[in-house]
C-alpha positions, 0 to 999 in steps of 0.5 A: 437446661440441656446437658451441653449448657449444664456442662458449659456451666460446669466448666465455668464452675470448675476452677472453684472445685479443682483445688484439691478436688481430685483428692476429695473426690477419690476420698468421697467415692471410697467412703461413700460407696454403697455396700455390694448388692446381695448376690453379687460376684465378679466374673472373668469374661476374658477381655474384662471382669465383670460384676454380676448380681444374681437373685432367685432360682428356678427348676432345672432347665428353667430359662435364666432371665438376664437384665441388660441395662441401657446406655451409661446405666449399670445393674443398679438400674434394675434394683427395684426389679431384683428387690421384688423378684418373685418369678419362678426363674433365676434372674442375673443383672450385669455392669458392662465393662467399664461401668460400676463395679466391673473393670475396664475391657481390653476389647473395643465397645462394639455390640460384638464384644459386649455380647461376647463378654456377657455370654462368657460371664454367664456361663462362667458364673454357673448360668448356662442357657437358655436365656430370657433377655430383658434389655432397656434402651440401648441394652435392647439392642444388645439383647437382640444381637445376642439372640441373633448371634446365638439363637439356640441359647435364647428363649425369649425377649423383653424389650424395655423402651428399647432403642429401635434399630432405625431410631438414629436414621429417623431422627437425624434430620429433626435433630439436625434442623433443631441445632441439636449438638448431642453430648459434650465430649467425654473428656470434659465430663470426665474432668468434671467427675475427677475434680469433684465438680460434678459431685459439688454441682450435681443438682445442676449438672446432672439434672433430670438425667439422673433422678435425685434418689439415684445420684449417690449411686451414680456418683460413688459406683457408676461413674468410675474412672473408665465410665464416660469414655466407655459410654462414648465408645459404646455409642459410637459403635452402636450403628454396627449392631443396628445394622446387624439386627436390622430385618432379623426376626425371631420366628415365634419366640415370645417377645414382650415390648414394654413402652413408656407411657410418659413423653421425654422431657425434650425441653431439658435437652434443649429442643423445642416443643414441636421437635419433641413432640415429632421425635416422641411420635417416632419413638413410639411408632419404633416400639410398635414396629418392634412387634413384628420381630415375632409372630408371638409379641405383645405390647405394654404401656408402662403408665406413668413411667418415663424412659427409665422404665426399670426404676419407675415401673419395676412391676411392669418389667416383672410382669412382661417377663412373667408373660414371656415365662408363662408362654414358655410353660414356666410357672404354669399350674 
């Protein structure tokens, strides 16, 4: 069942959950909220207060690894990466403004402001450059923008099933022909969350987009008051970042590209099999095109993983970061 169909069902169920639902939802969020992860802190990034999680350490001058989550994701998507961290470098994961434990931002959700907030938060939290940026999905575009804007502060890049800059252009005709309408309006989704309907009917409404093991974290932390609006604003503004990074190469920086080994479940999005196959071919081709970003790049297929590589193959994420660090001379001997 597609997200739009699941949302339509949710709206049909909304009257049954609305009575007293908002109060019950707020109580559920407060009482069910999991503990703050070890190494957490909140940092004033100028236009927003961001939540950061820091683990590990490295020798003076060693790059800090920065994990940037995908659309609608938070630092929690990297929990398995952080829990198994054994690399000779510090690692920082953040919740972007409006997500999870971070506050909303007073600035538009453009790539320019996302990068500016991240950069400020890193410096004010005691994590100066250089950085190895590891971005998942849309976070890969933000990581690339950071690298292009501040090349003197970035030492390497890890792209985790990252969104290619031409993905929207290359898939538009296919999606249009298939009648794909995209996500429902964010106020409808926010209404389902606010009244408790999203929690009550989570297995139906969230479907495979949020794995069962991660639903509690999503409902109690990730999907806060500003979440759905922020996600929609980021998606609407991402074209400018695609245009910004297009054609920008990174010389001989070490760039690790990690691509999913299992195709997306396009049927769950309401797409037919032929369209799904064509979309997957374009995605896989886009991953390999990103190898051209540097003369020192490497492709790894995360066998058995779908798009959520940080959750499903955290070992592949750590191994890709390890390769970049080794290329930079960190951890040798």
